[in-house]
N, C-alpha and C positions, 0 to 999 in steps of 0.2 A: 328924335322921335319920342323920347320919354323925358318927362319933366318930373323932378323930385323936389319936394319942398319939406324941409324939416321944421319942426316947431316943438315947443315945450321946454326949451332951455331956460336957465335963469340962475339966480343965486340961492344956494341952499347951505345950511349948516352941516358940519360933519355929522355923520350918522343919519342924515335925512334921506329922503327919496325924491326922485323925479321920474316922470314918464315922458319920454320923447316920442313924437309921431313923425312919420314920413309918408306924405301923400304922393302917390304916383299917378300921373296922368299921361295922356297921349297913347302911343301904341304899346300898351303894356302886355298885350296878349302873348308875346314871345318871352316874357320874363321867366327865368328859371330860378334865380336866387336873389334875395334882397339882403344886403349887408350893412353893417354899421362899422364905421371907423372913427377914430378920434385923433386929434393932433394938438399937442400942447406946444406953447411957444418954444422955439428952438429945437423941437424934436420932430422925428419922422412920423408921418401918418401911420397909425397902427390899427390892426384889426381888433374889433370888439366882439361882434357877434354876427351871425347870419341865419337866415331862415329860408327854406324852400318856398316857392310861390304858393304851393298848396298849404303851407303851414305845418306840415307833418314832421319836418326834420329841422332841427336847430343845431348850431355849432357855435362854441364859445371859445374865446381866448383863455388859455390856462390861467393867466394872471387874475382873472375876474373872480375865481374861486366861488362861483355860485351866486354872486351878488347881483348879477344882471340877468334879465330874462327877455328874450325876443319873442314876439307874437305877431299875429296878423288878424285883421278883422274879417267879418263874413263876406264882405264885398271883394276881398283880396286885392284891394288897391291902396291899402294903408298898412304899414308895419309900425310896431311899437317897440320901444326899448324901455323896460321897467328897470330902474336903477335904485337899488336899496343899499343901505349902509355906506353911503357915499363918503369918500375920503378926499382930503385936499389934493392928492395925486391924481384924482379923477378929473380935475379941472382941465378942460380942453374944449376945442370946437369939435362937435360931433357931426359927422357926415353920414348920410345914407347913400347907398349905391345899388344899382341894378345890373344884373348879369343876364344877357339874352343869348348866351352861347352854351351849348352842351360840351362836356368834356373838360371844363375848367375846375379849378379848386374853389375853396370857399374863403380863404384867408389872406389872399394877396391882392394888392391894388389892381394888378393887371388882370385879375379874374372878372373885373366889372367894366361895364360899358358906359354907364351913365352915373352922374354924381349930382347931389344937391349942393346948395351953397353953404350949408352948415348952420348949426345953432350952438350958441355959447352956453357951456355949463361951468359954473364957478362954485366950488365947494370951499367955504371959508366961514369962520366965526367972527 
């Protein structure tokens, strides 16, 4: 019922910045939380950031240490992940996800109902 499409990934040098977008379509009216996860080769998919549908509340993985910022546009159908000070260890496929249930957490894969196909972010010189 909800389709999510990530965009904005690419190749960036260490210390650079990227802004990822996640466009939501379909039956988005029940969405409570939008999240970002990433998965590097051979590793488990890990939580990056999340934002409430209203855009008023955000939550970040401790490991980001303030480098990433999640936001939402005025139409409330697209979320963004601003990534600054990128490091090689940030290299991964980045996925957006949508939760349409109340009472869930923010940082677990099982908290979300819909997933995009991901966009590749590569940080290398």
